[in-house]
C-alpha positions in Angstrom: 2.0 -17.7 12.2 5.2 -15.7 12.4 5.9 -13.5 15.6 9.1 -11.5 16.8 9.3 -12.8 20.5 11.9 -13.1 23.3 12.2 -16.3 25.4 14.5 -14.9 28.0 15.4 -11.5 29.1 18.4 -9.5 27.9 19.6 -7.1 25.3 16.9 -7.0 22.4 19.3 -7.6 19.6 20.4 -11.2 21.6 17.2 -12.3 22.9 14.4 -11.3 20.0 14.0 -13.6 17.1 11.3 -14.6 14.4 9.5 -17.5 15.6 6.6 -19.8 14.5 3.8 -18.9 17.3 0.3 -20.6 18.1 -2.3 -17.8 16.8 -3.6 -16.4 19.9 -7.4 -16.8 20.9 -9.3 -13.8 22.2 -10.7 -14.3 25.7 -13.4 -12.3 27.4 -13.3 -8.6 26.8 -10.6 -9.0 23.7 -10.6 -8.9 20.0 -8.3 -11.0 17.8 -6.9 -8.8 14.7 -5.1 -9.8 11.6 -2.2 -7.3 11.7 -1.7 -4.7 9.1 0.8 -2.4 10.5 2.5 -2.5 14.0 4.0 0.3 15.5 7.6 0.0 17.4 8.4 1.8 20.5 11.2 2.2 23.3 9.0 0.1 25.6 9.4 -2.8 23.3 13.1 -3.1 23.7 12.6 -2.5 27.7 10.1 -5.2 27.9 12.9 -7.5 26.5 15.3 -6.1 29.3 12.5 -7.3 32.1 10.0 -4.5 32.2 6.8 -5.8 33.8 8.4 -9.2 33.7 6.0 -12.1 33.2 6.0 -15.6 31.7 8.0 -16.1 28.7 7.9 -16.3 25.6 6.5 -12.6 25.0 6.2 -10.8 22.0 6.8 -7.3 21.1 4.7 -4.7 19.2 2.5 -2.6 21.6 0.1 -0.8 19.0 -1.3 -2.3 15.7 -4.0 -1.4 13.3 -5.9 -4.2 11.6 -9.1 -6.2 10.5 -10.9 -7.9 13.2 -10.5 -11.6 12.6 -12.5 -12.9 16.0 -14.1 -11.5 18.9 -14.2 -12.8 22.5 -17.0 -13.0 25.0 -18.6 -10.3 26.2 -17.7 -7.7 23.4 -20.2 -5.8 21.6 -19.7 -2.8 19.1 -17.4 -4.5 16.6 -17.8 -7.2 14.1 -15.3 -9.6 12.5 -14.3 -7.5 9.4 -14.0 -4.2 11.0 -11.2 -2.2 10.5 -9.6 -0.9 14.0 -6.6 0.3 15.8 -5.3 -0.1 19.2 -3.2 -1.6 21.9 -2.1 -5.2 22.1 -2.6 -7.3 25.1 1.2 -8.0 25.4 1.4 -8.6 29.1 -0.9 -11.7 29.0 -0.4 -13.0 25.6 2.6 -14.9 24.4 2.8 -12.8 21.4 2.1 -9.2 20.4 1.5 -6.9 17.5 4.8 -7.9 15.7 3.0 -11.0 14.3 0.3 -11.9 11.6 -2.4 -12.0 14.4 -2.8 -10.0 17.7 -5.2 -10.1 20.5 -6.1 -6.3 21.4 -7.1 -5.3 24.9 -8.5 -1.6 23.8 -9.4 -0.5 20.3 -11.0 2.4 18.2 -12.5 1.9 14.9 -10.2 2.9 11.8 -12.0 6.0 10.7 -12.3 6.6 6.8 -9.3 8.7 5.5 -6.7 7.1 7.7 -3.9 5.2 6.6 -3.5 2.0 8.4 0.3 2.8 8.8 -0.1 6.1 10.3 -3.1 4.5 12.4 -0.7 2.0 14.2 1.6 5.0 15.1 -1.0 6.8 17.1 -1.9 4.6 20.3 1.0 4.5 22.5 2.0 8.4 21.9 -1.8 9.3 22.2 -2.3 7.6 25.3 1.2 8.2 27.2 1.0 11.9 26.1 -2.7 12.8 27.1 -2.6 10.9 30.6 0.7 12.8 31.5 -0.5 15.9 30.5 -3.7 15.2 32.7 -1.3 14.2 35.4 0.4 17.4 35.3 -2.9 19.2 35.2 -2.1 21.2 31.7 -4.9 23.6 30.9 -5.7 26.7 28.9 -3.6 29.4 30.1 -0.3 27.3 31.3 3.0 27.7 29.7 4.4 24.0 29.0 7.8 23.1 28.4 7.8 19.6 26.4 11.5 18.4 26.5 11.8 15.7 23.8 9.5 17.6 21.5 10.8 15.4 18.7 10.1 12.1 20.3 6.8 10.8 19.2 5.3 11.1 22.9 6.4 14.6 23.0 5.4 15.4 19.5 1.9 14.3 20.3 1.7 15.9 23.8 2.7 19.4 21.9 -0.3 19.1 19.8 -2.7 18.1 22.8 -1.6 20.8 24.9 -2.1 23.4 22.4 -5.4 22.2 21.5 -6.0 22.8 25.3 -5.1 26.3 24.9 -1.9 26.0 26.8 1.4 28.2 25.4 4.0 25.6 24.4 7.8 25.8 24.4 9.4 22.8 22.7 13.0 21.8 23.4 13.6 19.6 20.2 16.4 18.8 17.6 16.1 19.8 14.1 14.3 17.3 12.5 11.0 18.5 13.5 11.6 21.8 14.6 9.5 23.3 11.6 6.8 21.2 12.0 6.6 22.2 15.8 6.7 25.8 15.1 4.5 25.7 12.2 1.6 23.8 15.0 2.4 27.3 17.0 5.0 26.1 19.7 8.1 27.9 20.2 11.2 25.8 19.5 14.5 25.7 21.4 17.2 23.3 21.0 18.7 20.9 23.6 22.1 21.4 25.0 24.1 24.0 27.1 21.8 26.8 27.8 18.7 25.6 27.0 17.3 26.8 30.5 18.1 30.3 29.7 16.8 30.1 26.5 13.4 28.5 27.8 13.1 31.4 30.2 13.7 33.9 27.7 11.0 32.4 25.3 8.7 32.2 28.0 9.4 35.6 30.0 10.4 34.0 33.0 10.1 30.4 34.4 7.5 27.7 33.0 4.3 26.5 34.9 4.8 23.2 33.9 7.4 20.6 32.3 6.8 17.2 30.5 10.0 15.5 29.8 9.7 12.8 27.2 13.3 12.8 26.0 15.6 10.0 26.6 17.5 10.1 29.9 20.8 12.5 29.7 21.1 14.6 32.8 18.7 17.3 31.8 16.7 16.9 35.0 18.4 19.5 36.9 17.8 22.3 34.4 14.3 21.1 34.0 13.6 21.8 37.6 15.3 25.2 37.2 12.9 26.3 34.4 10.2 25.3 36.5 11.0 28.0 39.2 12.9 25.5 41.2 9.8 23.4 41.7 10.2 19.6 40.9 6.8 18.6 41.3 6.0 20.8 38.4 8.2 18.5 36.2 7.0 15.4 34.9 9.0 12.5 33.1 8.3 9.5 31.1 11.6 8.3 30.2 14.1 9.4 33.3 12.9 7.9 36.6 16.3 7.8 38.0 16.6 11.6 37.4 13.1 12.2 38.9 14.0 10.4 42.0 17.1 12.4 42.5 15.5 15.7 42.2 12.1 14.8 43.5 10.3 15.3 40.3 7.2 13.1 38.9 6.9 10.2 37.0 4.4 8.1 35.2 4.7 5.7 38.0 4.2 7.9 41.3 1.4 6.7 43.5 -0.6 10.0 42.6 -0.3 9.0 39.0 -3.6 8.2 37.1 -4.1 4.4 37.2 -6.6 4.2 34.4 -5.2 4.2 30.9 -6.5 6.5 28.4 -7.3 4.7 25.4 -10.8 6.1 25.5 -9.5 9.1 23.8 -8.1 6.8 20.9 -11.0 7.2 18.5 -11.3 11.0 18.9 -7.6 11.4 17.7 -7.8 8.7 15.2 -10.5 11.2 13.7 -8.6 14.0 14.3 -5.6 12.3 12.5 -7.9 11.4 9.7 -8.8 14.8 9.2 -5.4 16.3 9.3 -5.8 17.7 12.4 -3.3 15.5 14.5 -0.4 13.3 13.6 2.6 11.1 14.9 5.4 11.0 12.2 6.1 7.7 10.4 9.9 7.8 9.4 9.8 4.2 7.7 7.9 1.0 7.1 9.6 -2.5 7.0 8.1 -6.1 6.4 8.0 -8.2 9.6 11.2 -10.5 8.3 12.9 -7.1 8.6 12.3 -6.3 12.3 16.1 -6.4 13.0 17.1 -3.5 10.8 14.2 -1.8 12.6 15.6 -2.5 15.9 19.1 -1.2 14.7 17.7 1.7 13.4 15.6 2.5 16.6 18.3 1.7 18.8 20.6 4.0 17.0 19.0 7.2 18.4 18.3 8.3 14.7 14.8 6.9 13.6 13.5 10.3 13.3 10.0 9.2 13.5 7.7 6.1 14.1 9.1 2.7 12.5 6.6 0.4 11.5 6.4 -3.3 10.7 4.0 -4.5 8.0 3.2 -8.2 9.0 0.8 -8.3 6.1 3.2 -6.9 3.8 1.4 -3.7 3.4 3.8 -1.4 1.4 3.3 1.5 -0.6 1.8 3.8 1.7 5.0 5.2 2.6 8.7 4.8 1.0 11.0 2.5 2.7 
């Protein structure tokens, strides 16, 4: 099969290539899918640079939708031919979702009415945002600042926090500002004076802060709007800034160890019903993975980028 993989660690553009790779077999507790769509994430590029280093070669593509092609020992409740979405077993397998076939370690049924492309955009954003909000303890009545609400994790977190009954202030650029306001969030731009604008919108300090924006020196301002308490700030994207400020991260000792893929089916159903979304910006056939990489690393993707290993086109304009 074709698969986008790396055989050494380094910058993604230098080490990634489209390989011919063996079709993986599903081990116990796993399934294999024929991949219809594969979402790309910043974590893919971090893997290339050595995050969670393991034996090489390795693949990229942490989230997919597809059709079940084989079922491993001990797996129940799913059968060959079922449509699913889920997370790839990227840490173990020598290829991942950017391939014709992928082994999944977590999955949920693809509900009727949910496009496979939009389904492939859900798993990482849903899992990361849900787990992070639980780690922070976000609940009804809290005022939450989501810094980086235009990222896909941030965009998902705004929706989940609002559904919990929290008041949400979203720091975001212009691309999704209108969508965030329509959801019910108060929106403020990034940049100089952000802390003051947030406090004005909140009527004082916020209760909690979730940072999903690319690292850029905003951590002191985020701590300031949390009334100077760094333990009320959690970042998924700036561990160095968190360490300097004493803020929390997704990798702290007190962070949840269990991943939250158990909620994926619920959010897939919400998406099918139009009550939840992760925006898709563009789709690409697998052979155009390098174009997707360039757009992702430019910082101007403006939504999820999705590869189509099965040449599933026509769902969204390229």
